[in-house]
C-alpha positions as CSV (number, residue, x, y, z in Angstrom):
1,X,1.0,-6.3,-19.6
2,X,4.8,-6.5,-20.8
3,X,7.7,-6.4,-18.5
4,X,8.6,-2.2,-18.1
5,X,5.2,-0.8,-20.3
6,X,3.6,1.7,-18.2
7,X,0.3,1.1,-19.3
8,X,-1.8,4.0,-17.8
9,X,-5.0,5.1,-19.1
10,X,-5.8,9.4,-18.1
11,X,-9.3,8.8,-18.0
12,X,-9.7,5.9,-16.4
13,X,-13.0,7.3,-13.2
14,X,-14.2,3.7,-11.8
15,X,-13.0,2.8,-8.1
16,X,-11.3,-1.1,-8.2
17,X,-13.2,-3.3,-5.4
18,X,-10.5,-4.5,-2.2
19,X,-8.6,-7.8,-2.6
20,X,-7.7,-10.2,-1.1
21,X,-4.1,-10.4,-1.1
22,X,-1.3,-13.3,0.9
23,X,-1.2,-16.9,-0.4
24,X,-3.3,-19.9,-1.0
25,X,-2.1,-21.2,2.2
26,X,-2.2,-17.3,3.8
27,X,-6.1,-18.0,2.0
28,X,-6.9,-21.2,4.0
29,X,-5.3,-19.5,7.2
30,X,-8.2,-16.6,6.8
31,X,-11.6,-17.9,5.3
32,X,-13.1,-20.9,6.2
33,X,-15.4,-22.1,2.9
34,X,-10.9,-21.7,1.0
35,X,-10.4,-24.7,-1.7
36,X,-7.1,-23.8,-3.9
37,X,-9.9,-24.0,-7.3
38,X,-13.1,-21.4,-5.6
39,X,-10.0,-18.5,-4.5
40,X,-7.6,-17.3,-5.6
41,X,-5.3,-13.9,-3.8
42,X,-5.4,-10.7,-6.4
43,X,-3.2,-9.4,-4.8
44,X,0.4,-10.3,-3.4
45,X,2.4,-7.7,-1.6
46,X,5.8,-6.7,-0.7
47,X,5.9,-4.3,2.6
48,X,9.3,-3.5,4.3
49,X,9.3,-0.4,6.8
50,X,12.4,0.8,9.2
51,X,11.8,3.4,12.3
52,X,14.6,4.0,14.8
53,X,15.0,5.1,17.8
54,X,12.3,7.2,18.8
55,X,9.9,6.8,16.3
56,X,6.3,6.6,17.7
57,X,4.5,4.2,14.9
58,X,7.4,1.8,14.5
59,X,9.1,2.1,18.6
60,X,13.0,1.3,16.4
61,X,11.7,-1.1,14.8
62,X,11.1,-3.4,11.6
63,X,8.9,-5.3,9.3
64,X,9.7,-6.7,6.4
65,X,6.8,-8.8,5.0
66,X,7.7,-10.6,0.9
67,X,4.9,-11.8,-0.9
68,X,3.2,-14.3,1.0
69,X,3.7,-13.5,4.3
70,X,0.5,-11.6,5.6
71,X,-3.5,-11.7,4.7
72,X,-5.5,-9.1,4.6
73,X,-7.0,-6.8,1.7
74,X,-5.4,-4.2,-1.5
75,X,-8.0,-1.3,-2.1
76,X,-7.7,1.1,-4.1
77,X,-11.2,3.1,-3.1
78,X,-10.4,6.3,-5.0
79,X,-8.1,6.6,-8.7
80,X,-4.9,7.7,-6.9
81,X,-5.3,6.0,-4.2
82,X,-3.7,2.9,-2.6
83,X,-4.7,0.7,0.8
84,X,-2.7,-1.8,2.1
85,X,-4.1,-3.8,6.0
86,X,-2.1,-6.2,6.1
87,X,-1.9,-8.7,9.6
88,X,0.8,-11.1,10.6
89,X,1.8,-12.8,13.8
90,X,-1.1,-11.3,15.7
91,X,0.2,-6.9,14.3
92,X,-2.0,-5.3,12.6
93,X,-0.6,-2.3,9.6
94,X,-1.7,-0.5,7.1
95,X,-0.6,1.4,4.6
96,X,-2.6,4.3,2.9
97,X,-1.3,6.4,-0.3
98,X,-3.0,9.1,-1.9
99,X,-2.4,11.2,-4.9
100,X,-3.0,15.3,-4.5
101,X,-7.0,15.8,-5.0
102,X,-6.7,12.0,-6.7
103,X,-5.4,12.5,-9.7
104,X,-4.4,9.4,-11.5
105,X,-1.0,7.5,-9.9
106,X,2.4,9.0,-11.8
107,X,5.7,7.6,-11.5
108,X,7.0,10.7,-9.9
109,X,7.8,11.9,-6.1
110,X,5.2,13.0,-4.6
111,X,6.1,15.5,-0.9
112,X,4.7,17.5,0.9
113,X,2.4,14.8,2.5
114,X,0.1,15.2,4.7
115,X,-1.9,12.7,7.1
116,X,-6.1,12.1,4.5
117,X,-4.4,14.6,1.7
118,X,-6.4,17.7,0.5
119,X,-6.1,18.9,-3.6
120,X,-2.9,20.4,-2.3
121,X,-0.8,17.5,-1.3
122,X,-0.7,14.1,-1.5
123,X,-2.1,11.7,1.3
124,X,-0.3,9.3,3.9
125,X,-0.9,7.6,6.8
126,X,1.2,5.0,8.3
127,X,-0.2,3.1,11.9
128,X,0.1,-0.8,13.2
129,X,-2.6,-2.1,15.4
130,X,-3.7,1.4,18.1
131,X,-0.4,4.0,16.5
132,X,-1.7,6.2,14.1
133,X,-0.5,9.6,13.7
134,X,-3.5,12.1,13.9
135,X,-0.4,14.5,11.7
136,X,2.0,14.1,8.9
137,X,4.6,14.9,7.2
138,X,7.1,13.3,4.5
139,X,6.0,12.0,1.0
140,X,5.8,8.7,-0.8
141,X,8.0,8.0,-4.4
142,X,6.2,6.6,-7.2
143,X,8.5,3.8,-8.6
144,X,5.8,1.9,-11.1
145,X,2.6,1.8,-11.8
146,X,0.9,-0.2,-14.5
147,X,-2.5,-1.0,-15.6
148,X,-3.8,-4.2,-17.3
149,X,-5.5,-4.4,-20.0
150,X,-9.0,-4.4,-17.6
151,X,-7.0,-1.2,-15.7
152,X,-6.4,-3.3,-13.1
153,X,-4.1,-2.0,-11.8
154,X,-1.0,-4.8,-12.5
155,X,2.5,-3.3,-10.8
156,X,2.5,-0.5,-7.8
157,X,5.7,-0.3,-6.4
158,X,6.9,3.3,-4.2
159,X,9.1,4.2,-1.2
160,X,7.4,7.1,1.7
161,X,8.9,8.4,4.5
162,X,6.2,9.6,7.2
163,X,7.5,11.4,10.4
164,X,4.0,12.1,12.9
165,X,3.6,14.8,14.7
166,X,6.7,15.8,16.1
167,X,8.6,13.6,15.6
168,X,12.9,14.2,15.2
169,X,13.1,10.3,13.3
170,X,11.2,9.5,10.4
171,X,9.0,6.1,9.5
172,X,10.6,4.7,6.3
173,X,9.5,1.9,3.8
174,X,8.6,0.5,0.5
175,X,6.4,-1.1,-0.8
176,X,5.6,-2.6,-3.8
177,X,1.5,-4.7,-5.4
178,X,1.3,-7.1,-7.5
179,X,-0.9,-8.1,-9.6
180,X,-1.7,-12.7,-8.2
181,X,-3.0,-13.8,-12.1
182,X,-4.6,-17.3,-12.4
């Protein structure tokens, strides 16, 4: 992968396994058998979420995680789906983005999202601890998506906006995931 070059093979069919994210320091916290020689996180995540007063999920608060600050997982369970689950300071957050019909991600906007998505609508689900939405409006935009030579996701950057149920104010955020090569 050369920086600035998008490697995107449309014929990608195999789902990727869940990958641990964070830093070696955080891996030591989560994994009792950690040694630097035996373990390195597969992905580093940068996540920023903001909600205005009245947003159900954030309660008007924001969160900012820089690479290596959280413990969690990055999963690409199907083509066109990313699931990120993070814990920082005992607060659990999840972000799930999916393309309509699980088509391969493209650098583009995905408007008219609904909770899990379907063949015609993208999926969007941002939640925390015991707060989630079964009815979602909003969308996301993939800003960068690149695969490496092994067809693993090397970079994924997206912004999102989610309205929960009848909320009049959105939750907004940005997620950046990059492969942590040894």
